[in-house]
LOTOR-162790 format. One record per residue (C-alpha): x, y, z. Coordinates in nm, 4 decimals. Each point is the difference from the previous one (the first is absolute). Layout:
! residues N
+----------+----------+----------+
|     east |    north |       up |
+----------+----------+----------+
|        X |        Y |        Z |
...
+----------+----------+----------+
This chain:
! residues 489
+----------+----------+----------+
|     east |    north |       up |
+----------+----------+----------+
|   0.0000 |   0.0000 |   0.0000 |
|   0.1239 |   0.3464 |  -0.0828 |
|   0.0388 |   0.2757 |   0.2570 |
|  -0.3280 |   0.0296 |   0.1837 |
|   0.0820 |   0.2617 |   0.2588 |
|  -0.0469 |   0.3701 |   0.0580 |
|  -0.2748 |   0.2317 |  -0.0987 |
|  -0.2604 |   0.1606 |   0.2227 |
|  -0.3060 |  -0.1424 |  -0.1749 |
|  -0.2135 |  -0.2509 |   0.1856 |
|  -0.2116 |  -0.2902 |  -0.1134 |
|  -0.3767 |  -0.0091 |   0.0367 |
|  -0.0849 |   0.1065 |   0.3541 |
|  -0.2262 |  -0.2238 |   0.2090 |
|  -0.3625 |   0.0859 |  -0.0721 |
|   0.0649 |   0.1204 |  -0.3533 |
|  -0.1659 |  -0.1839 |  -0.2854 |
|   0.2121 |  -0.2713 |  -0.1577 |
|   0.0234 |  -0.0706 |  -0.3728 |
|  -0.2232 |  -0.2747 |  -0.1373 |
|   0.1224 |  -0.3429 |   0.1042 |
|   0.2346 |   0.1282 |   0.2734 |
|  -0.0164 |  -0.0726 |   0.3735 |
|   0.1706 |   0.1342 |   0.3072 |
|   0.1259 |  -0.2605 |   0.2458 |
|   0.2609 |  -0.0491 |   0.2682 |
|   0.2909 |  -0.2364 |  -0.0481 |
|  -0.1626 |  -0.2192 |   0.2655 |
|  -0.3267 |  -0.0168 |  -0.1952 |
|   0.1950 |  -0.0870 |  -0.3130 |
|   0.1685 |  -0.2907 |   0.1733 |
|   0.3511 |   0.1419 |  -0.0378 |
|   0.2531 |  -0.2066 |   0.1958 |
|   0.2490 |   0.1987 |   0.2103 |
|   0.3200 |  -0.1688 |   0.1175 |
|   0.2921 |   0.1846 |   0.1641 |
|   0.3561 |  -0.1146 |  -0.0592 |
|   0.2736 |  -0.0855 |   0.2478 |
|   0.2808 |   0.1932 |   0.1666 |
|   0.3631 |  -0.0875 |  -0.0544 |
|   0.3159 |   0.1498 |   0.1428 |
|   0.2277 |  -0.2196 |  -0.2101 |
|   0.0030 |   0.1570 |  -0.3446 |
|   0.2753 |  -0.0392 |  -0.2544 |
|   0.0803 |   0.1638 |  -0.3328 |
|   0.1795 |  -0.3045 |  -0.1409 |
|  -0.3016 |  -0.1639 |  -0.1590 |
|  -0.0158 |  -0.2754 |   0.2611 |
|  -0.3586 |  -0.1127 |   0.0527 |
|  -0.3058 |   0.1856 |  -0.1219 |
|  -0.0652 |   0.3724 |  -0.0490 |
|  -0.1640 |   0.1490 |   0.3098 |
|  -0.2109 |   0.2996 |  -0.1023 |
|  -0.0008 |   0.2990 |   0.2345 |
|  -0.1904 |   0.3320 |  -0.0051 |
|   0.2737 |   0.1724 |  -0.2015 |
|  -0.0568 |  -0.2506 |  -0.2813 |
|  -0.3331 |   0.1680 |  -0.0751 |
|   0.0709 |   0.3353 |  -0.1629 |
|  -0.1987 |   0.3167 |   0.0519 |
|  -0.1395 |  -0.0654 |  -0.3467 |
|  -0.1516 |  -0.3343 |   0.0992 |
|   0.2544 |  -0.2162 |  -0.1787 |
|   0.1827 |  -0.3049 |   0.1366 |
|   0.3749 |   0.0712 |  -0.0146 |
|   0.2470 |  -0.2770 |   0.0886 |
|   0.3145 |   0.1865 |  -0.1093 |
|   0.0976 |   0.0262 |   0.3687 |
|  -0.0846 |  -0.3590 |   0.0868 |
|   0.0708 |  -0.1690 |   0.3339 |
|  -0.0087 |  -0.3772 |   0.0322 |
|  -0.0949 |  -0.2354 |   0.2826 |
|   0.0200 |  -0.3731 |   0.0530 |
|  -0.3570 |  -0.1092 |   0.0612 |
|  -0.1815 |  -0.3285 |  -0.0531 |
|  -0.3524 |   0.1228 |   0.0683 |
|  -0.2649 |   0.0303 |  -0.2686 |
|  -0.0766 |   0.3648 |   0.0761 |
|   0.0600 |   0.1563 |  -0.3396 |
|  -0.1453 |   0.2509 |  -0.2429 |
|  -0.0521 |  -0.1263 |  -0.3512 |
|  -0.0742 |   0.1475 |  -0.3388 |
|  -0.3326 |   0.1859 |   0.0156 |
|  -0.0013 |   0.0562 |   0.3769 |
|  -0.0283 |   0.3463 |   0.1521 |
|   0.2534 |   0.1217 |   0.2582 |
|  -0.1135 |   0.2616 |   0.2533 |
|   0.2408 |   0.1882 |   0.2299 |
|  -0.1659 |  -0.0312 |   0.3423 |
|   0.2732 |   0.1558 |   0.2192 |
|   0.2315 |   0.2912 |  -0.0725 |
|   0.0386 |   0.3700 |   0.0679 |
|  -0.3533 |   0.1455 |   0.0017 |
|   0.0432 |   0.1643 |  -0.3382 |
|   0.0892 |  -0.3306 |  -0.1691 |
|  -0.2473 |  -0.2454 |   0.1543 |
|  -0.2337 |  -0.1231 |  -0.2723 |
|   0.2364 |  -0.0131 |  -0.2970 |
|  -0.1181 |  -0.2879 |  -0.2156 |
|   0.1438 |  -0.1901 |  -0.2944 |
|  -0.1154 |  -0.2727 |  -0.2341 |
|   0.2398 |  -0.2957 |   0.0010 |
|   0.1356 |  -0.0686 |  -0.3474 |
|   0.2824 |  -0.2341 |   0.1039 |
|   0.0024 |  -0.3400 |  -0.1700 |
|   0.1704 |  -0.1551 |   0.3028 |
|  -0.1571 |  -0.0163 |   0.3473 |
|   0.1412 |   0.2564 |   0.2429 |
|   0.0023 |   0.0149 |   0.3788 |
|  -0.1195 |   0.3187 |   0.1687 |
|   0.0382 |   0.1660 |   0.3375 |
|  -0.2519 |   0.0373 |   0.2800 |
|  -0.0282 |   0.3674 |  -0.0967 |
|  -0.1675 |  -0.1111 |  -0.3216 |
|  -0.3372 |  -0.1657 |  -0.0546 |
|  -0.0700 |  -0.2319 |  -0.2901 |
|  -0.3460 |   0.0488 |  -0.1488 |
|  -0.1667 |  -0.2602 |  -0.2208 |
|  -0.3318 |   0.0828 |  -0.1536 |
|  -0.2699 |  -0.2383 |  -0.1232 |
|  -0.0525 |  -0.0947 |  -0.3610 |
|  -0.1664 |   0.2997 |  -0.1595 |
|   0.2135 |   0.2641 |   0.1763 |
|   0.3018 |   0.0946 |  -0.2104 |
|   0.3178 |   0.0182 |   0.2105 |
|   0.1404 |   0.2958 |  -0.1913 |
|  -0.3259 |   0.1881 |   0.0361 |
|  -0.0010 |  -0.0635 |   0.3756 |
|   0.3649 |   0.1044 |   0.0391 |
|  -0.0316 |   0.3239 |  -0.1937 |
|  -0.3158 |   0.1003 |   0.1871 |
|   0.1531 |  -0.0679 |   0.3430 |
|   0.3148 |   0.1889 |  -0.0958 |
|  -0.2125 |   0.2901 |  -0.1205 |
|  -0.1822 |  -0.0021 |   0.3344 |
|   0.3426 |   0.0253 |   0.1662 |
|   0.1001 |   0.2878 |  -0.2300 |
|  -0.3088 |   0.2041 |   0.0912 |
|   0.0518 |  -0.0612 |   0.3731 |
|  -0.2731 |  -0.2539 |   0.0794 |
|   0.2128 |  -0.2269 |   0.2196 |
|   0.1105 |   0.2896 |   0.2217 |
|  -0.3545 |  -0.0075 |   0.1398 |
|   0.0310 |  -0.3584 |   0.1288 |
|   0.3587 |  -0.0033 |   0.1293 |
|   0.1131 |  -0.1417 |   0.3312 |
|   0.2878 |   0.2285 |   0.1019 |
|   0.3002 |  -0.1425 |   0.1850 |
|   0.3243 |   0.1570 |   0.1245 |
|   0.1875 |   0.0251 |  -0.3304 |
|  -0.2443 |  -0.1500 |  -0.2453 |
|  -0.3645 |  -0.0648 |  -0.0741 |
|  -0.2057 |  -0.2930 |  -0.1229 |
|  -0.3328 |  -0.0997 |  -0.1496 |
|  -0.1613 |  -0.2935 |   0.1794 |
|  -0.1242 |  -0.2985 |  -0.1988 |
|  -0.3622 |   0.0764 |   0.0887 |
|   0.0325 |   0.3645 |  -0.1077 |
|   0.1541 |  -0.1136 |  -0.3274 |
|  -0.2782 |  -0.2491 |  -0.0685 |
|  -0.2560 |   0.2673 |   0.0899 |
|   0.1366 |   0.2170 |  -0.2823 |
|  -0.2730 |   0.0736 |  -0.2510 |
|   0.0781 |  -0.0038 |  -0.3731 |
|  -0.2004 |   0.0316 |  -0.3197 |
|  -0.0331 |  -0.3126 |  -0.2127 |
|  -0.1017 |   0.0139 |  -0.3670 |
|  -0.0883 |  -0.3093 |  -0.2034 |
|   0.3039 |  -0.2255 |  -0.0381 |
|   0.0479 |   0.0636 |  -0.3721 |
|  -0.0229 |   0.3736 |   0.0612 |
|   0.2672 |  -0.0324 |   0.2693 |
|   0.2266 |  -0.1523 |  -0.2636 |
|  -0.0757 |   0.2812 |  -0.2452 |
|   0.0717 |   0.2611 |   0.2667 |
|   0.3335 |  -0.1614 |   0.0869 |
|   0.1013 |  -0.0152 |  -0.3666 |
|  -0.0909 |   0.3658 |  -0.0562 |
|   0.1835 |   0.1070 |   0.3152 |
|   0.3133 |  -0.1827 |  -0.1140 |
|  -0.0203 |   0.1706 |  -0.3380 |
|  -0.0624 |   0.3519 |   0.1309 |
|   0.2368 |  -0.0212 |   0.2967 |
|   0.2785 |  -0.1035 |  -0.2383 |
|  -0.0366 |   0.3356 |  -0.1769 |
|  -0.0066 |   0.1883 |   0.3303 |
|   0.3078 |  -0.1833 |   0.1259 |
|   0.1899 |   0.0779 |  -0.3200 |
|  -0.0739 |   0.3683 |   0.0540 |
|   0.1032 |  -0.0262 |   0.3644 |
|   0.3272 |  -0.1680 |  -0.0937 |
|   0.0791 |   0.2818 |  -0.2421 |
|  -0.0898 |   0.2601 |   0.2629 |
|   0.2179 |  -0.1693 |   0.2637 |
|   0.2901 |  -0.0091 |  -0.2452 |
|  -0.0496 |   0.3710 |  -0.0615 |
|  -0.0128 |   0.0618 |   0.3759 |
|   0.3250 |  -0.1876 |   0.0564 |
|   0.1653 |   0.1802 |  -0.2918 |
|  -0.1043 |   0.3404 |   0.1325 |
|   0.1404 |  -0.0857 |   0.3445 |
|   0.3278 |  -0.1209 |  -0.1504 |
|   0.0173 |   0.3171 |  -0.2092 |
|  -0.0650 |   0.2191 |   0.3042 |
|   0.2721 |  -0.1764 |   0.2017 |
|   0.2446 |   0.0308 |  -0.2884 |
|  -0.0793 |   0.3697 |  -0.0410 |
|   0.0423 |   0.0808 |   0.3685 |
|   0.3043 |  -0.2235 |   0.0440 |
|   0.1886 |   0.1302 |  -0.3027 |
|  -0.1223 |   0.3550 |   0.0521 |
|   0.1235 |   0.0158 |   0.3590 |
|   0.3447 |  -0.0994 |  -0.1286 |
|  -0.0024 |   0.2435 |  -0.2931 |
|  -0.0475 |  -0.2615 |  -0.2691 |
|  -0.3115 |   0.1305 |  -0.1755 |
|   0.1263 |   0.2771 |  -0.2272 |
|   0.2831 |  -0.1861 |  -0.1711 |
|   0.2732 |   0.1867 |   0.1863 |
|   0.3417 |  -0.1657 |   0.0130 |
|   0.0426 |  -0.1995 |   0.3204 |
|   0.3171 |  -0.0601 |   0.1985 |
|   0.0968 |  -0.2259 |   0.2923 |
|  -0.0336 |   0.1857 |   0.3302 |
|   0.1808 |  -0.1064 |   0.3132 |
|  -0.1589 |  -0.0608 |   0.3384 |
|   0.1964 |  -0.0686 |   0.3128 |
|  -0.0400 |  -0.3594 |   0.1142 |
|  -0.2207 |  -0.0703 |   0.2989 |
|  -0.1377 |  -0.2963 |   0.1899 |
|  -0.2566 |  -0.0782 |  -0.2698 |
|  -0.0403 |  -0.2013 |  -0.3181 |
|  -0.0443 |   0.2788 |  -0.2545 |
|   0.0148 |  -0.2201 |  -0.3076 |
|   0.0836 |   0.1709 |  -0.3291 |
|  -0.0671 |   0.3728 |   0.0210 |
|  -0.1369 |   0.1572 |  -0.3205 |
|   0.2166 |   0.2504 |  -0.1851 |
|  -0.0983 |   0.3656 |   0.0438 |
|   0.0139 |   0.3146 |  -0.2168 |
|   0.2890 |   0.2403 |   0.0395 |
|  -0.0393 |   0.2112 |   0.3131 |
|  -0.2098 |  -0.2578 |   0.1857 |
|   0.1258 |  -0.1868 |   0.3072 |
|  -0.0919 |  -0.2909 |   0.2230 |
|  -0.0738 |   0.0546 |   0.3691 |
|  -0.1314 |  -0.2115 |   0.2851 |
|  -0.3574 |   0.0678 |   0.1119 |
|   0.1203 |   0.0941 |   0.3479 |
|   0.2231 |   0.2704 |  -0.1502 |
|  -0.2803 |   0.1854 |  -0.1762 |
|  -0.2989 |  -0.0679 |   0.2254 |
|  -0.0929 |  -0.0235 |   0.3657 |
|  -0.1291 |  -0.3559 |   0.0279 |
|  -0.2094 |  -0.1025 |   0.3003 |
|  -0.1953 |  -0.3017 |   0.1145 |
|  -0.3530 |   0.0294 |   0.1333 |
|  -0.1850 |  -0.0765 |   0.3198 |
|  -0.0695 |  -0.3422 |   0.1489 |
|  -0.3507 |  -0.0328 |   0.1379 |
|  -0.0059 |  -0.0500 |   0.3765 |
|  -0.3354 |  -0.1636 |   0.0725 |
|   0.0366 |   0.0581 |   0.3749 |
|   0.0285 |   0.3760 |  -0.0481 |
|  -0.2966 |   0.0542 |  -0.2321 |
|  -0.2185 |   0.1193 |   0.2885 |
|   0.2646 |   0.2307 |   0.1500 |
|  -0.1637 |   0.3460 |   0.0335 |
|   0.3401 |   0.1711 |  -0.0361 |
|   0.0403 |  -0.1430 |  -0.3507 |
|  -0.1396 |   0.1699 |  -0.3101 |
|  -0.1952 |  -0.1815 |  -0.2697 |
|   0.1256 |   0.0426 |  -0.3568 |
|  -0.0539 |  -0.1760 |  -0.3354 |
|   0.2851 |  -0.2230 |  -0.1140 |
|   0.1031 |  -0.1806 |  -0.3182 |
|   0.0534 |  -0.3754 |  -0.0179 |
|   0.1683 |  -0.2190 |  -0.2628 |
|  -0.3368 |  -0.0548 |  -0.1697 |
|  -0.0318 |   0.3756 |  -0.0576 |
|   0.3368 |   0.0243 |  -0.1755 |
|  -0.0119 |  -0.1619 |  -0.3423 |
|   0.2497 |   0.0167 |  -0.2848 |
|  -0.0519 |   0.3345 |  -0.1685 |
|  -0.3109 |   0.0994 |   0.1980 |
|  -0.1510 |   0.0385 |   0.3443 |
|  -0.3279 |  -0.1714 |   0.0904 |
|  -0.1721 |   0.2155 |   0.2587 |
|  -0.3548 |  -0.1369 |   0.0054 |
|   0.0614 |  -0.1702 |   0.3350 |
|   0.2113 |   0.1928 |   0.2479 |
|   0.0377 |  -0.1238 |   0.3569 |
|   0.0764 |   0.2114 |   0.3049 |
|   0.2475 |  -0.0468 |   0.2811 |
|   0.0713 |   0.1628 |   0.3354 |
|   0.3598 |   0.1133 |   0.0509 |
|   0.1887 |   0.2500 |   0.2154 |
|  -0.0366 |   0.3542 |  -0.1345 |
|   0.3743 |   0.0275 |  -0.0540 |
|  -0.0072 |  -0.3152 |  -0.2133 |
|  -0.2909 |   0.1331 |  -0.2051 |
|   0.1957 |   0.3202 |  -0.0670 |
|   0.3172 |  -0.1873 |  -0.0961 |
|  -0.1746 |  -0.2360 |  -0.2437 |
|  -0.2499 |   0.2437 |  -0.1515 |
|   0.0160 |  -0.0337 |  -0.3779 |
|   0.0572 |   0.3060 |  -0.2168 |
|  -0.0626 |   0.0533 |  -0.3691 |
|   0.2813 |  -0.1511 |  -0.2070 |
|   0.0911 |  -0.2805 |   0.2425 |
|   0.0712 |  -0.3248 |  -0.1843 |
|  -0.1509 |  -0.3051 |   0.1732 |
|   0.1708 |  -0.3378 |  -0.0409 |
|  -0.1146 |  -0.3329 |   0.1419 |
|   0.2275 |  -0.1725 |   0.2489 |
|  -0.1652 |  -0.3404 |   0.0188 |
|  -0.2586 |  -0.2426 |  -0.1292 |
|   0.0218 |  -0.2320 |  -0.2968 |
|   0.3382 |   0.0153 |  -0.1702 |
|  -0.1331 |   0.1727 |  -0.3108 |
|  -0.1369 |   0.2814 |   0.2191 |
|   0.3371 |   0.1072 |   0.1422 |
|   0.0884 |   0.3577 |  -0.0907 |
|  -0.3185 |   0.0680 |  -0.1917 |
|  -0.1606 |   0.3342 |   0.0613 |
|  -0.1064 |   0.3448 |  -0.1075 |
|  -0.0088 |   0.3683 |   0.0909 |
|  -0.2021 |   0.1529 |   0.2798 |
|  -0.1968 |   0.3009 |  -0.1239 |
|  -0.1577 |   0.1123 |   0.3260 |
|  -0.3278 |  -0.1810 |  -0.0604 |
|  -0.0725 |  -0.0524 |   0.3734 |
|   0.0815 |   0.2473 |   0.2749 |
|   0.2340 |  -0.1073 |   0.2827 |
|   0.0594 |  -0.3430 |  -0.1545 |
|   0.2954 |  -0.2135 |   0.1144 |
|   0.1274 |  -0.3425 |  -0.1085 |
|   0.0447 |  -0.3408 |   0.1626 |
|   0.3328 |  -0.1730 |   0.0606 |
|  -0.0312 |  -0.2091 |  -0.3180 |
|   0.0030 |   0.3155 |  -0.2145 |
|   0.3120 |   0.2157 |  -0.0435 |
|  -0.0149 |   0.3716 |  -0.0690 |
|   0.2694 |   0.1586 |  -0.2180 |
|   0.0036 |   0.3820 |   0.0109 |
|   0.2360 |   0.1512 |  -0.2580 |
|   0.2360 |   0.2543 |   0.1585 |
|   0.1179 |   0.3297 |  -0.1501 |
|  -0.2264 |  -0.0469 |  -0.3032 |
|   0.2742 |  -0.2092 |  -0.1611 |
|  -0.2428 |  -0.2315 |  -0.1837 |
|  -0.3608 |   0.0257 |  -0.1127 |
|  -0.2032 |  -0.2504 |   0.2101 |
|  -0.1595 |  -0.1337 |  -0.3194 |
|   0.3432 |  -0.0995 |  -0.1300 |
|   0.0706 |  -0.1836 |   0.3249 |
|  -0.3381 |  -0.1768 |   0.0013 |
|   0.0309 |  -0.1081 |  -0.3643 |
|   0.3498 |  -0.1341 |   0.0614 |
|  -0.0988 |  -0.1835 |   0.3200 |
|  -0.2866 |  -0.1754 |  -0.1797 |
|   0.2195 |  -0.1186 |  -0.2883 |
|   0.3680 |  -0.0497 |   0.0852 |
|  -0.0871 |  -0.0083 |   0.3696 |
|  -0.2243 |  -0.3028 |  -0.0403 |
|   0.2845 |  -0.2324 |  -0.1003 |
|   0.2426 |   0.1636 |   0.2409 |
|  -0.2313 |  -0.0496 |   0.2996 |
|  -0.0609 |  -0.3591 |  -0.1053 |
|   0.3754 |  -0.0675 |   0.0103 |
|   0.0597 |   0.1850 |   0.3253 |
|  -0.3095 |  -0.0955 |   0.1969 |
|  -0.0306 |  -0.2790 |   0.2546 |
|  -0.2498 |  -0.2841 |  -0.0070 |
|  -0.1545 |  -0.1750 |   0.2984 |
|  -0.2581 |  -0.2770 |  -0.0238 |
|  -0.2946 |   0.2212 |  -0.0932 |
|   0.1449 |   0.3489 |  -0.0287 |
|   0.2611 |   0.1886 |  -0.1986 |
|   0.1515 |   0.3231 |   0.1283 |
|   0.2761 |   0.2496 |  -0.0586 |
|   0.1594 |   0.1919 |   0.2849 |
|   0.0184 |   0.3753 |   0.0382 |
|   0.3787 |  -0.0203 |  -0.0103 |
|  -0.0119 |  -0.1931 |  -0.3254 |
|  -0.2629 |   0.2115 |  -0.1795 |
|   0.2184 |   0.3062 |   0.0622 |
|   0.2593 |  -0.1653 |  -0.2267 |
|  -0.2304 |  -0.0097 |  -0.3040 |
|   0.1917 |   0.1496 |  -0.2974 |
|  -0.1818 |   0.3038 |  -0.1423 |
|   0.0878 |   0.1850 |  -0.3245 |
|   0.0205 |   0.3769 |   0.0515 |
|  -0.0185 |   0.2245 |  -0.3099 |
|   0.1003 |   0.3666 |   0.0011 |
|  -0.2755 |   0.2004 |   0.1700 |
|  -0.0484 |   0.2300 |  -0.2987 |
|  -0.1090 |  -0.2858 |  -0.2306 |
|  -0.2353 |  -0.1742 |   0.2407 |
|  -0.3157 |   0.2046 |  -0.0610 |
|   0.0038 |  -0.0581 |  -0.3753 |
|   0.0979 |  -0.3645 |   0.0468 |
|  -0.2937 |  -0.0601 |   0.2362 |
|  -0.2328 |   0.1636 |  -0.2527 |
|   0.1224 |  -0.2287 |  -0.2820 |
|  -0.0212 |  -0.3166 |   0.2097 |
|  -0.3456 |   0.0937 |   0.1287 |
|  -0.1320 |   0.0525 |  -0.3537 |
|   0.1126 |  -0.3508 |  -0.0978 |
|  -0.1440 |  -0.1416 |   0.3234 |
|  -0.3321 |   0.1678 |  -0.0804 |
|  -0.0026 |  -0.1647 |  -0.3441 |
|   0.0618 |  -0.3411 |   0.1565 |
|  -0.2717 |   0.0719 |   0.2578 |
|  -0.2467 |   0.0848 |  -0.2774 |
|   0.0736 |  -0.3330 |  -0.1697 |
|  -0.0406 |  -0.1746 |   0.3353 |
|  -0.3360 |   0.1695 |   0.0541 |
|  -0.1244 |  -0.1084 |  -0.3427 |
|   0.0972 |  -0.3605 |   0.0692 |
|  -0.1597 |   0.0139 |   0.3457 |
|  -0.3178 |   0.1353 |  -0.1551 |
|  -0.0048 |  -0.2893 |  -0.2459 |
|   0.0275 |  -0.2466 |   0.2899 |
|  -0.2864 |   0.1681 |   0.1835 |
|  -0.2109 |  -0.0099 |  -0.3135 |
|   0.0730 |  -0.3713 |  -0.0370 |
|  -0.1148 |  -0.0546 |   0.3585 |
|  -0.3250 |   0.1816 |  -0.0736 |
|  -0.0501 |  -0.2075 |  -0.3148 |
|   0.0549 |  -0.3185 |   0.1988 |
|  -0.2510 |   0.1099 |   0.2595 |
|  -0.2575 |   0.0762 |  -0.2679 |
|   0.0689 |  -0.3327 |  -0.1709 |
|  -0.0479 |  -0.1989 |   0.3201 |
|  -0.3109 |   0.1954 |   0.0892 |
|  -0.1416 |  -0.0914 |  -0.3403 |
|   0.0974 |  -0.3644 |   0.0526 |
|  -0.1878 |  -0.0315 |   0.3287 |
|  -0.3074 |   0.1996 |  -0.1000 |
|  -0.0770 |  -0.1873 |  -0.3215 |
|   0.1185 |   0.2738 |  -0.2361 |
|   0.3186 |  -0.1600 |  -0.1336 |
|  -0.1428 |  -0.2756 |  -0.2193 |
|  -0.3518 |  -0.0578 |  -0.1371 |
|  -0.2379 |  -0.2314 |   0.1857 |
|  -0.1231 |  -0.3093 |  -0.1826 |
|  -0.3578 |  -0.1038 |   0.0885 |
|   0.0923 |  -0.3581 |  -0.0887 |
|   0.2522 |  -0.0163 |   0.2884 |
|  -0.1051 |  -0.2031 |   0.3011 |
|  -0.0846 |   0.2545 |   0.2744 |
|   0.2310 |   0.0082 |   0.3008 |
|  -0.3046 |  -0.0619 |   0.2199 |
|  -0.0068 |  -0.3556 |  -0.1379 |
|   0.3605 |  -0.0439 |   0.1155 |
|  -0.0927 |   0.1271 |   0.3442 |
|  -0.2996 |  -0.2349 |   0.0271 |
|   0.2153 |  -0.2911 |  -0.1152 |
|   0.2563 |   0.0761 |   0.2709 |
|  -0.2720 |   0.0179 |   0.2638 |
|  -0.1467 |  -0.3305 |  -0.1159 |
|   0.3407 |  -0.1668 |   0.0090 |
|   0.0549 |   0.1276 |   0.3515 |
|  -0.3361 |  -0.1305 |   0.1158 |
|   0.0641 |  -0.3415 |  -0.1517 |
|   0.3413 |  -0.0112 |   0.1637 |
|  -0.1486 |   0.0486 |   0.3456 |
|  -0.0283 |  -0.3409 |   0.1635 |
|  -0.3241 |  -0.0652 |   0.1904 |
|   0.0456 |  -0.0087 |   0.3725 |
|   0.0184 |  -0.3542 |   0.1408 |
|  -0.2826 |  -0.0928 |   0.2335 |
|   0.1188 |  -0.1126 |   0.3382 |
|  -0.1332 |  -0.3392 |   0.1111 |
|  -0.0927 |   0.0139 |   0.3688 |
|   0.1881 |  -0.2425 |   0.2196 |
|  -0.2043 |  -0.2799 |   0.1497 |
|  -0.0241 |   0.0160 |   0.3740 |
|  -0.0975 |  -0.2801 |   0.2391 |
|  -0.2369 |   0.0871 |   0.2813 |
|   0.1608 |  -0.0164 |   0.3439 |
|  -0.0111 |  -0.3438 |   0.1520 |
|  -0.0220 |  -0.1832 |  -0.3359 |
|   0.3711 |  -0.0155 |  -0.0839 |
|   0.1353 |  -0.3332 |  -0.1209 |
|   0.1281 |  -0.2158 |   0.2773 |
|   0.3585 |  -0.1198 |  -0.0211 |
|   0.0300 |  -0.3541 |  -0.1269 |
+----------+----------+----------+
């Protein structure tokens, strides 16, 4: 099945009139079997045993992806087979409910965070999978979640109580075929848009990286010396005549931020101020839609107060986040920064902050990767080390024009990025409209000769009734009146 996610459109709401021959029923009423998998802490990547499907093997597009396969040794018969439906029952709340149709020709094991669904004859597995995944995409399963400490789940009963629309079987097949055809076109457009997005990002990074080192205008470049320090600088780019290399600590006052003291958050002598976290500091932009507050001593708030032109650089997190950052433009009054975010304040106006930020997000990315430290779950770079970041410094009189040229090229790349992003959003809207049409009877024509889905539902009910065994009548035990027991012989 093609990508069946996204879109804000919904199927026919309960109470609305259904197309001719359609019914609405729960998975329980349809006789869908629900079987969870099994947990295993002994995975391997060597191909020993059988593939053990986990939540990450169902993509956000509702496709089964075994490219990152884990294997287990298991002799049980608990498998998904071709035509089954795999439902993600436990995950982070946003992901619970992802569903995929199983198109594997070999049986696969699956974890206890997945539920295998098998429908009756007359309910197309692909049709069921795409409808459940669409229900996930429009947020249905968020309404029936059981929330736990770090994850959420949908109980078996809640899953089987899920109501879906069921067209005649042959119409289900026609809908699936049309969805495959139309989604293929949408996915081709999405692939082209994603390629354009990636290209625009590569172009932007190349522009800012080369521009910050004077390599955009075709000027002759020369090797420039930098005094050795306790850092792995790698190969430094050549610079135009008159440029020089300096260490970050030589041209900027670099400071770490504040560590939150939970015990002091109710101290009346502390002042409450907004502060930036790693999540707020992205590569080339600041995300300020969620700003937290912290209580700190007034002297600390004064010392860490951000000013326009400060360059913010991340100290820790995932390895690819080290050193990423952007410029503070005074968006929030009295804002400070946490200890995982460095602040670099250029001194004596020696370098335009934009030049520093562009360089840190290009050359600085690889440099921080080489010079950072990695623990089990966290990468970091120390304040002492980040001060050693090599920074190209052009003559001050050329910087204003250079920034203008680089910014114009960045704007062109941003415009291309925006066009590609718009194409992706349009594809999402098209997908939503397509799925809405599929589940409201508007995608393919109805055929009055098709057997109505109500017949399927009655057949399932009849089969269930016939499968119920009559209760056995209990034969009362014979009792002997007192005094008439058999005498011993």
